C-alpha positions as CSV (number, residue, x, y, z in Angstrom):
1,M,-0.8,-58.0,-93.5
2,T,-2.2,-54.4,-93.6
3,S,-0.3,-51.2,-94.2
4,A,2.0,-49.6,-91.7
5,L,0.6,-48.2,-88.5
6,K,-0.7,-44.7,-88.9
7,K,1.3,-42.0,-87.1
8,T,-0.4,-40.7,-84.0
9,R,0.0,-37.1,-83.0
10,A,0.9,-36.5,-79.3
11,G,-0.6,-33.6,-77.4
12,F,-0.6,-32.2,-74.0
13,F,-3.9,-31.4,-72.3
14,I,-4.6,-28.9,-69.5
15,V,-5.3,-30.7,-66.2
16,L,-8.4,-29.2,-64.6
17,L,-7.7,-29.0,-60.9
18,A,-10.2,-29.6,-58.2
19,A,-11.8,-26.4,-57.0
20,V,-8.7,-24.3,-58.0
21,C,-7.3,-22.6,-61.0
22,A,-5.5,-24.7,-63.5
23,A,-1.8,-25.1,-62.5
24,A,1.0,-24.8,-65.0
25,Q,2.0,-28.2,-66.2
26,Q,5.6,-29.5,-65.8
27,P,7.3,-31.7,-68.4
28,T,5.9,-35.2,-68.5
29,G,7.8,-37.9,-66.5
30,T,9.5,-40.8,-68.0
31,A,8.2,-44.2,-66.9
32,A,10.2,-46.4,-64.6
33,Q,11.6,-49.5,-66.3
34,S,9.1,-51.7,-64.4
35,D,5.5,-50.8,-65.3
36,S,4.0,-53.7,-63.4
37,G,0.5,-52.7,-62.1
38,Y,0.4,-49.4,-63.8
39,V,-3.1,-48.4,-64.9
40,L,-3.1,-46.9,-68.3
41,G,-5.0,-43.7,-69.1
42,P,-5.6,-41.0,-71.7
43,D,-2.5,-39.2,-73.0
44,D,-0.1,-41.9,-71.8
45,Q,2.3,-42.9,-74.6
46,I,3.2,-46.6,-74.9
47,V,5.5,-48.7,-77.0
48,I,4.4,-52.1,-78.2
49,R,6.8,-54.9,-79.1
50,A,5.4,-57.9,-80.9
51,I,7.3,-60.8,-82.4
52,D,6.2,-61.5,-86.0
53,A,4.1,-58.4,-86.1
54,P,6.3,-55.6,-87.3
55,E,3.3,-53.4,-88.3
56,I,2.7,-52.6,-84.7
57,S,6.1,-53.2,-83.1
58,D,8.5,-50.6,-81.7
59,K,6.3,-47.6,-82.6
60,P,5.1,-45.0,-80.1
61,V,1.3,-45.1,-79.6
62,L,-0.6,-42.4,-77.8
63,I,-3.7,-43.4,-75.9
64,G,-6.5,-41.1,-77.0
65,T,-8.8,-39.0,-74.7
66,N,-11.4,-41.8,-75.0
67,G,-8.9,-44.3,-73.8
68,N,-8.6,-46.1,-77.1
69,I,-5.7,-47.0,-79.4
70,T,-6.0,-48.0,-83.0
71,L,-3.5,-50.5,-84.4
72,P,-3.0,-52.2,-87.8
73,L,-4.3,-55.8,-88.0
74,I,-6.4,-55.6,-84.9
75,G,-8.1,-52.2,-85.1
76,R,-9.4,-50.3,-82.1
77,V,-8.5,-51.5,-78.6
78,K,-9.6,-50.0,-75.3
79,A,-6.4,-49.4,-73.4
80,G,-7.5,-46.8,-70.8
81,G,-8.3,-48.4,-67.5
82,L,-6.2,-51.5,-68.1
83,T,-3.0,-52.3,-66.4
84,V,0.1,-52.9,-68.7
85,E,-0.3,-56.7,-68.1
86,Q,-4.0,-56.6,-69.0
87,L,-3.3,-54.8,-72.3
88,E,-0.6,-57.3,-73.1
89,T,-3.0,-60.1,-72.6
90,E,-5.7,-58.4,-74.7
91,L,-3.2,-57.7,-77.6
92,N,-2.0,-61.3,-77.5
93,T,-5.5,-62.6,-77.8
94,R,-6.4,-60.3,-80.7
95,L,-3.2,-61.1,-82.6
96,K,-3.8,-64.8,-82.5
97,E,-6.0,-64.4,-85.6
98,Y,-3.0,-63.3,-87.6
99,V,0.1,-64.6,-85.8
100,R,0.5,-68.2,-84.6
101,D,2.3,-67.5,-81.4
102,P,2.2,-63.8,-80.6
103,Q,4.5,-62.5,-77.9
104,V,3.5,-58.9,-77.0
105,S,5.1,-56.6,-74.5
106,V,4.0,-53.1,-73.6
107,T,6.2,-50.4,-72.1
108,V,5.0,-47.0,-70.8
109,A,7.2,-44.4,-72.6
110,E,5.6,-41.4,-71.0
111,S,3.1,-41.1,-68.2
112,R,0.6,-38.3,-68.5
113,S,-2.7,-39.7,-67.1
114,H,-1.9,-39.7,-63.4
115,P,-1.4,-36.0,-62.6
116,V,-1.3,-34.6,-59.1
117,S,-1.2,-30.8,-58.5
118,V,1.1,-29.7,-55.8
119,F,1.2,-25.9,-55.1
120,G,1.6,-23.3,-52.4
121,A,4.7,-23.2,-50.3
122,V,6.7,-26.0,-52.0
123,S,10.1,-25.7,-53.8
124,K,8.7,-26.9,-57.2
125,P,5.0,-26.2,-57.5
126,G,3.1,-27.6,-60.4
127,V,1.9,-30.9,-61.7
128,V,3.7,-34.2,-61.0
129,Q,2.9,-37.6,-62.5
130,L,2.4,-40.6,-60.3
131,Q,4.4,-43.7,-61.2
132,G,2.9,-46.5,-59.1
133,R,1.5,-46.0,-55.6
134,K,2.9,-42.9,-53.8
135,T,2.3,-41.6,-50.3
136,L,1.8,-37.9,-49.4
137,Y,5.3,-37.7,-48.1
138,E,6.7,-39.1,-51.4
139,V,4.6,-36.7,-53.5
140,L,5.8,-33.7,-51.4
141,S,9.3,-34.9,-52.0
142,M,8.7,-35.0,-55.8
143,A,7.7,-31.3,-55.5
144,G,11.0,-30.5,-53.7
145,G,9.4,-30.5,-50.3
146,P,8.0,-27.5,-48.3
147,S,9.8,-24.3,-49.0
148,E,11.2,-22.0,-46.3
149,T,8.0,-20.0,-46.3
150,A,5.8,-23.0,-45.6
151,G,3.1,-22.7,-43.0
152,S,2.1,-25.4,-40.5
153,S,-0.7,-27.0,-42.6
154,L,-1.5,-28.5,-45.9
155,T,-4.7,-29.5,-47.6
156,V,-5.5,-32.5,-49.8
157,T,-8.5,-32.3,-52.2
158,R,-9.7,-35.4,-53.9
159,R,-12.4,-36.2,-56.4
160,R,-15.0,-38.3,-54.7
161,E,-15.1,-40.7,-57.7
162,N,-11.6,-41.7,-56.5
163,G,-13.0,-42.5,-53.0
164,D,-13.1,-40.2,-49.9
165,I,-9.9,-39.4,-48.1
166,P,-9.5,-42.1,-45.4
167,L,-9.1,-39.8,-42.5
168,A,-11.4,-39.1,-39.6
169,G,-11.1,-35.3,-40.1
170,A,-11.9,-35.4,-43.8
171,M,-14.9,-33.4,-44.9
172,I,-17.0,-33.1,-48.1
173,D,-17.0,-29.8,-49.8
174,P,-20.3,-27.8,-50.3
175,T,-20.6,-29.1,-53.9
176,G,-20.5,-32.7,-52.7
177,Q,-17.9,-33.5,-55.4
178,F,-14.7,-33.4,-53.4
179,S,-13.3,-34.9,-50.2
180,V,-11.0,-32.4,-48.3
181,A,-8.6,-33.0,-45.4
182,E,-6.3,-30.6,-43.6
183,L,-3.1,-32.1,-42.2
184,K,-0.1,-30.9,-40.2
185,V,3.1,-30.5,-42.3
186,Q,5.5,-31.5,-39.5
187,E,3.5,-34.7,-38.8
188,I,4.0,-35.8,-42.4
189,L,7.7,-34.8,-42.6
190,E,8.6,-36.3,-39.2
191,G,6.4,-39.4,-39.4
192,K,4.7,-38.6,-36.1
193,N,1.3,-39.6,-37.5
194,P,1.7,-42.5,-39.9
195,A,-2.0,-42.7,-40.6
196,A,-1.8,-39.1,-42.0
197,N,0.7,-40.2,-44.7
198,I,-2.1,-41.3,-47.0
199,E,-1.8,-42.8,-50.5
200,I,-2.2,-40.1,-53.1
201,K,-4.6,-40.7,-56.0
202,P,-4.5,-39.3,-59.6
203,H,-6.0,-35.8,-59.8
204,D,-5.5,-35.1,-56.1
205,V,-4.7,-31.5,-55.3
206,I,-2.2,-30.8,-52.5
207,S,-1.8,-27.2,-51.2
208,V,0.8,-26.3,-48.7
209,S,0.0,-23.2,-46.7
210,E,2.2,-20.1,-46.8
211,A,3.7,-18.8,-43.6
212,S,2.1,-15.4,-43.7
213,S,0.2,-16.3,-40.5
214,S,3.0,-18.6,-39.2
215,M,5.7,-16.0,-38.4
216,I,7.4,-15.1,-35.1
217,Y,9.3,-11.9,-34.5
218,V,12.4,-11.0,-32.5
219,V,13.1,-7.3,-31.9
220,G,15.4,-5.3,-29.6
221,D,19.0,-5.8,-28.6
222,V,19.8,-8.8,-30.8
223,K,22.2,-9.2,-33.7
224,R,19.6,-9.7,-36.4
225,A,16.1,-8.6,-35.5
226,G,13.4,-9.6,-37.9
227,A,10.5,-11.9,-38.8
228,F,11.1,-15.7,-38.9
229,T,9.0,-18.5,-40.3
230,L,8.0,-21.4,-38.2
231,G,8.9,-23.7,-41.1
232,G,5.8,-25.9,-40.9
233,R,5.9,-26.0,-37.1
234,Q,3.1,-24.9,-34.8
235,S,5.5,-23.4,-32.2
236,L,9.1,-22.5,-31.7
237,S,11.2,-22.3,-28.5
238,V,12.5,-19.0,-27.3
239,L,16.1,-20.2,-27.6
240,N,15.5,-21.3,-31.2
241,A,14.0,-17.9,-32.0
242,L,17.0,-16.2,-30.3
243,S,19.4,-18.3,-32.4
244,M,17.6,-17.3,-35.6
245,A,18.2,-13.6,-34.5
246,G,21.9,-14.3,-34.1
247,G,22.0,-14.1,-30.3
248,L,22.2,-11.2,-27.8
249,E,24.1,-8.1,-28.1
250,R,26.5,-7.2,-25.2
251,T,24.2,-4.4,-24.1
252,A,21.0,-6.6,-23.9
253,K,19.0,-7.1,-20.7
254,P,18.1,-10.8,-21.1
255,A,16.5,-11.0,-17.7
256,K,13.9,-8.5,-18.7
257,A,12.8,-10.0,-22.0
258,R,9.1,-10.3,-22.9
259,I,6.9,-12.1,-25.3
260,V,4.1,-9.9,-26.6
261,R,1.2,-12.0,-27.8
262,S,-2.0,-11.0,-29.5
263,A,-5.3,-12.2,-28.3
264,P,-7.3,-13.7,-31.2
265,G,-10.1,-11.4,-32.2
266,E,-9.3,-8.8,-29.6
267,L,-7.3,-5.5,-29.5
268,K,-5.8,-6.5,-26.2
269,H,-2.4,-8.2,-26.0
270,Q,-0.7,-10.4,-23.4
271,E,2.9,-9.9,-22.1
272,I,4.8,-12.9,-20.9
273,A,7.9,-12.4,-18.8
274,V,10.9,-14.3,-20.2
275,N,14.1,-14.5,-18.2
276,L,16.5,-15.3,-21.0
277,K,19.5,-15.2,-18.6
278,Q,18.1,-18.2,-16.6
279,I,16.9,-20.1,-19.7
280,L,20.4,-19.8,-21.3
281,A,21.9,-21.0,-18.0
282,G,19.5,-24.0,-18.0
283,K,17.9,-22.8,-14.7
284,A,14.5,-22.1,-16.3
285,E,12.3,-23.9,-18.7
286,D,12.4,-22.8,-22.3
287,I,9.2,-21.2,-23.5
288,R,7.3,-22.0,-26.7
289,M,6.5,-19.2,-29.0
290,R,3.3,-19.3,-31.1
291,P,2.6,-17.8,-34.5
292,Q,2.6,-14.0,-34.5
293,D,4.4,-13.9,-31.1
294,V,7.0,-11.1,-30.7
295,L,10.1,-11.8,-28.5
296,V,11.3,-8.4,-27.2
297,V,14.8,-8.1,-25.8
298,P,15.4,-4.7,-24.0
299,S,18.7,-2.8,-24.0
300,S,20.7,-1.3,-21.2
301,G,21.9,1.4,-23.6
302,S,20.1,4.2,-25.4
303,K,19.8,2.5,-28.8
304,T,16.9,2.8,-31.2
305,F,15.5,-0.4,-32.7
306,A,13.4,-1.1,-35.8
307,T,9.9,-2.4,-35.2
308,W,8.3,-1.7,-38.5
309,F,8.0,-5.4,-39.4
310,V,6.0,-6.5,-36.3
311,P,2.2,-6.8,-36.5
312,S,0.6,-3.3,-36.1
313,T,-1.8,-4.6,-33.4
314,V,1.1,-5.0,-31.0
315,G,3.5,-2.3,-32.3
316,A,2.9,0.1,-29.3
317,A,3.3,-2.7,-26.8
318,V,6.5,-3.9,-28.4
319,S,8.0,-0.4,-28.3
320,S,7.1,-0.1,-24.7
321,A,8.6,-3.4,-23.8
322,I,11.9,-2.4,-25.5
323,Y,12.4,0.9,-23.9
324,H,10.7,0.6,-20.5
325,Y,12.2,-2.6,-18.9
């Protein structure tokens, strides 16, 4: 038999992300005990166990960037692109020249060849490694889920060599190299649209939007005036917004509340009467607030209220609604 297996030096490689800057890599994941169906690739580290072939047994082997491994006795083997089971079959076949009844098993020690970049408004942005087939919901969970600053949408970008994203609204980017789809965060989290919970492929890029354009505001005679994120939703009820603001102060005039709403692309704004008194009593329908809406609760007293955090386009209208109703 030949000399002992040469030591292989392991290295981490920067994952080039689709149409975005390279994301900082997280530590590599440890493979699950069952590697059935896993397709091996460059930078994966495997452990081979072979009865009667100690030269190659129980030693870590790094799959090279070309997908090859080199072993004593049998030489170079193309491992990249094979499943664990296919590599076991190939190694058994090659070892039969040297061992009467080879029995080879392959275990994935570290998975590095199935990266998915998840960034934007998630709790743990970075690169995660797929272990088996994973849905969009599962990959978002691996990244800690959307953060409190998440907007209402996310984008999935996929290399076309991995197939186009199987959704009716998916588009091809101007370079023709990537398939891109925009999805609603809440549909994924709440399972409202099962078709949107697509299977994620290696090298996909998932970007969850920030809530900079998905805020609502509550000002006036409430306990905690401020800006509040929609948390991935497209709208929020007035009562939910009032709850976020801690409720009404005793001097509030709930029957005279207003929603100040910007008109897209225009300097004009819309004012919507909101009778909070009737809504709280269940005598009027709750109203949905949209991104950038401002709920204004006037006061019966002579207080002053901070409005610096509301959009400047409606600042004057908000002040008027507080002090003149």
